[in-house]
N, C-alpha and C positions, 0 to 999 in steps of 0.2 A: 019356311025352312023345316026340313025333316030331321027330327032328333034321332039319336042312336037307338032308343027304345022302340021307335016305330019301325025300324028295319026288321027284316026277316032274320031269323037266327043265322043262316049261312052268310048273308051279307054282313051281319054284325061281326062275325068272326074274321071275315076278310079284312075289314077296316081296322080291327084291333091288331091283326097281324102286321099290317103295313105300318101302323103307328109304332108298334114295338120294335120293328126293324129299323125305323128311322132313329129311334132313341138309342139303340145299340150302336149304330153307325156314328152318330154324333159323339157319344161317349168314347168310342174308340179313337176318333180323331183328336179329341181334346186331351185325353189322358195317356196317349201312347208315348213311350220314351224315345228321344232323338238318338239316332246312331252316332257313335264317336267319329269326329272328323279326322281322317288319316291323310296327311299330306303325301302326295305321290312324288316319289323321287324323279319321276319323268318330267316334272314341271320345272326343275332347277336349270339355270342357265349355265352353260359351259363357259368358263373364263380362263385366261392366262394369268398367272400370278407370279410376282417377284417378291422373294423374301429379302428384305432390305437390312443392310448394316451401314453404319457411317463410313464414308469414303474420304480418304485424305486427298483433297484436290485444291488447287489454287484457283481462285476466281479470275476469270479472264474477261476483260471488257474491251470494247471496240471503239475506235475513234478515227477521225480523218483529218488530214492536214497536208500542207504543201511543204516541199523541201526548200530550205534556204541554207546558204553557206554560213557556218558559224563565224568565219573570219571574212570581213569585207574591208578591203584596203582602198583608200582614196588618195590619189596623188594630188596634193594641193601645192601650187607653185609658191615657194617661199621667197623667190627673187623674181624680178621682172627682166625681160629681155627677149631677144629673137630666138626662135627655135632653129638651131642649125643642124640637128640630127634627129631623125625618128627611125626607130627600129623597123626594118622591112616587114616584120610579122606582127606589128602592133595594130591589130584589128580585132573587132568584137568576135568572141568565140574562140580565139586562138589560145592555146596552152603554151606558156613560157616558163622557163626554169628560173629558180632563185638566182639572183645576182645579174640578171640580164639588164643591160642598159637600154632603157626605153626611150628616153628623150635627153637631148643635150641643149641647154640654153647657152647662148653666146657668153663666154667667160672673159672677154677682153677687159671690160670695165672692172671686173672684180679682181683680175690679176693685177691691174694697175693699182687698185685700192690696197691690195695686199702688199705690193712692193712699197708703196708710200708708208704704210703702217710699219712695215719691217724697218724702213730707213729711220723713221722717227724713234723706234725702239732702240735701234743701234746707236743713234746719236745720244740718247739719254744714257745708254749703257756706258758710252765713252766718257760722258761727263761724270758719271758716278765713279768710274775708275780714276779719273783725274782728281776727284775729291779725296780719294784714298792716298794718292801720291802727294797731294797738297798737304794733307795732314801730316805725313811723314816729314816733308820739307819744313813745315812750320815748327814741328817739334824740334828738329835739329837747329833751326834758326833761333828758336827761343832759348835753347840751351847755350848757344854761342853768345847771344846778346846778354844773357844772365851772367855769363863769365865776364863779358866786357863791363857789365855794371859793377861787378865785384872789383874789377881793376880800377874803374873810375872812382869808386868809393875809397879804395886804398890810396889812389893818387891824390884825391882831395884831402884825405887825412894827412898825407905826407907834406903837402904844400902848406896846410894850415900849421903844421908843426914848424916848418921852415919859416913861416911868417912870424911866428912867435920869436924866432931866433933872428929876425930881421934879415933873413937871407933871400926872401922873395918879396915882391911887391903885392899889394892888396889886389891889384888888377889881375895878377896871375891866379890868385885864389878865387876871385870872382869868375874868371874864365873856366877854371876847373869845375866850379859849382854848376856853371851853365852846361858843361859837357855831361856832368852827372845827371842833370835833369833831362837832357835829351836822351840819354841812354835809358833812363827809367821809362820815358815815354815810348821808346821802341819796344821795350819788354812788355809794357802794358798793351800796346797795339797787337803784338803777337799773341798775348794771352787772350785778348778779345776775339781774335780770329779763330783761335783754337776752340774757344767756347761756342762760337756761332757755327763752326764747321759741322757738328752733328745735326743741327737743325737743317742746314743746307743739304746734308746727305739724306736725311729723312724725306725732305721735299723731293729730291731727285728719285728716291726709291718709290715714292708714291706715284710720281710721273712715269716711272718705269713700269709700274703695274698697270697704269692706265694705257700705256703704249702696248703692253703685252695683251691687254683685253681687246684693244683695237685690232691687233694682229690676229687674235683668235676669231674675232667677229668677221674680219675680212676673209680669213681662211674658211670659216663656216659658210659664208655666203658663196665663196667660190666652189665649195663642195656641193652646195645645194643646186648648182647649175646642172648637175648630173642627176637624173632621176633613174633609180635602180629598183628593180622588183625585189622586195624583201623576202619573198617565199614563192615557191612554185604555185602558179595560179592561172585561172582562166580569165581572159580579158572580157569585161562586161560592157565597158563604155570608153570611148576616146573622144575628146573634144579639141585636142591640139593638133595642128597641122604643121608641116615643114614650112619654115620662113614666116610663121605667124608670130607676132609679138604678143607675149603673154604678160599679165600683170600679177603681182603678188596676191595670194589668197584665191587665185582662180583655180577651179577644179579642172584637172587635165585628164586623169585616167581613173577608172574604177575597175578593180580586179577582185575576183572571188577565190578564196582558198578552197581547195577541193579535198583536203585530207579529212576534215571534220565537217559533217553536214548535220543540220538541225531540222527537225519537223515539229511544228507547233500543232500538236494533235488536240482536237476538240472532242471531249467526252461529255455525256449527259451527267447531271448532278446525281441521279439515281445510281448510275454505274460507278460514279466516283465514290459514293458512299459504300457501295459493295466492295470496291477495291480497298478503301481505307480500313474497312472492318476487318480485313485479314492481316493488317500490318501491325508490327510491334513498335509502339512509340515510346517504350520505356527509355528514360534518359541513359546515355552511355557515360563513360568516364569523363568525357569532355563536355557533358551537358546534353542539350536536346540533339537528337539524332539528325544527321543530314539526310536529305532525300535519297542520295546515292547509297546510304547505309541501311535502307529499309528493306532491301532484298527483292525489289521489284525487277521483273524482266520484261522485255518488249521485243516485238518483231514488226518490221515494216513490210507491207505486201503490195505488189503491183500485179493486178490480175487483168487478163483479157480472155477472149474466146479461145485463143490457142497458146497462151503463155501464163506462167505464174512465177514471178520473181520474188524472192524473200531476202531481207537483210536483217541480221540480228542488231538490236539497238539497246542502248542503255538509257535509263530515266535520269535526266540531268537535273530538272527542277520543275516546280509547279507554278503556274501563273498566279499572280497576286490578286487577280480580280476575276469575276464571273462575267461572261458575255451576256449583257442584259437582253439582247435581241434574240439569242438562241438558247439562253439558260444552260450554257455549257461551261465547263472548266477546261483550261488549257494545260496540257502536259507537254513539256519540252523533251523530245527524244534526240539522242545523238547517235550518229553512225560514223565509225572511223573507216575510211576507205583506204585500202592498200592497192595502189595502182598496178602493182606487179601481178595481182590476182584478178584483174578485170578481164573479162572475156565478153566482147560484144555478142549479144544474142543468147549468151549462157549466164553470165553474171555481169550485167551492165552497170555502169556507174550511176550514182544518184546525181541529178543535175537540178539546178535552180528552177523552181516552179512546178516540179513533178508532184502530182496529186496521188497520195498513198493512203492505204488503210493501215491502221495500227492496231495490233493486239497487245494489250498490256496485262500482265499477270502479277498477282500478289503472292503472298506466302501460303503454302498448303496448310489447310485446317480441315477438321472433320465437317462434312456436309452430307445431307441426304441427297443422293444423286439418283435420278429416275429417268427412264426414257421419256421423250417428249410426249408420247401418246398416253402416258400415265397421268398427265396433268389435264384436267377438264376445266378450263377457265381458271377459277381460283379454288378448285376443289380436287381432292383425290379420293379414290374408292379403295376401301379396305375390306378384306375378307376376315370376319371374326372367327372365334373358335367354333361357333355353331354353323359355319359356312353361310352366314348371312351377310348382306351388304351393309357396310357402315361408311358414311360419308363425312369427311373432316375438311376443314378449310386449309388452304395452303397458299403460300406466296412465292412467286418466282423470284429467285435471287440473281442467277446468271446462267448462261448457256455454257456447256462444256462438251465440245465435239457434238455428238448426236444426242446428248443427254441434257437435262436441266437440273440445277441445284435449287431445292425448294426449302422454305422454312415452314415446318408443320410439326404438330405434336405426334411425333413418331418415336418408336423405340426399336432397338435391335430385335429382329425376328418378326416384325410386323409384315403381313402379307398385303402387298399393293396389287390391286386389280389393274391389269393392263388393257383389258378388253373394253371397248366403248359400249356402254349399256344404254339402250333406248327402249323404254324409259328407265331411268335409274331411280328405284324406289328403295329408301332405307328399309332394311329387314327382309328384302327379297332373297329367295333361296338361290345360292350359287353352287356350282360344281367345278372345283379346280381341275383343269384339263392338263395344262403344261405348267410346271412349277420350276422356276429358276431361282437360284440362291446366289446373292451377291457375295463376293469374296473380299 
């Protein structure tokens, strides 16, 4: 190996120069200062922003159910007999007015029973009137017999006096005593009859009430031979035919009232919690509020590809149980139908079995209302004061038209990013392009 001293002077200087240059280069790289990082505004992502404020909205939930008539009438035969009349329009699906005679059961036997009951009642009534007349006669007879008794007592006293004077015989005195005893017996018999007469009258009055009850029962049975529609209804089922012999307790007709219709709408437990959260359950003057007093509104909807029919409804009650198979809660909705306003094809009537969608709204309360595109799964994007991205958790509460109500840690004036960011990195630079302010 050749040392530095063994090199010629020119070569020695060349090597030393190279070494010195390398040392200077290394020192420059190690000790040079780093230039400051300046973020370029051209790297910020343009976004649309919504400045939020709490909105007064009522939560609206959705359910589904079938239409049923609230009033279902069943004609049950209360008497037996042969059907002698059937209304010519008594068929399933027909609409009949209130008071229409639907069926007539042969009333001959029941008319005879009524006549017999009325005759028995009349006979007892005559006996009772006779007792009143008998009481009057007995009172008069008793008065007369008491006067005779007084005369007999006076006559006996007179003859006893004459006997002392030896003017009459003892046999005449004895005969007069016998007459007096007979008269006393007559008075006693009349007294006993008058005493027993009220009891006999009470017995006849009781029998008269029984007879009146039999008359009423016979009249009621006679009335039940005619089956009349109690309200305007649509016939749902008919099991009786003309000349058919029906028995008591046999179901003859089923009819549905069409004025009030009910929909048992099924809603999810989550939606039910959302709805209940907007309601005021503070007790009123009469205690716990009724469901109809909670301020809920509803609408029933029938949709198709070329139609959309809607009926305003009222919330009548809430089911007492949860459907275990579907985990849903039942809400009963009512619709009052005014048949004068029915227009087929424009405003059709609700009929039994129709499957409808229900929209049920609670009471308006402040909510954070955002466009659907502002919710990214269970998160929303915010633009902070430094125009940086901040991500916070959010929970969907309910849909409202094209928006969603969310539960999140927001405050009035926060800027929600509407643009979908891929990828969304907390702290990334954003540039607001379009800014919309909620009112």
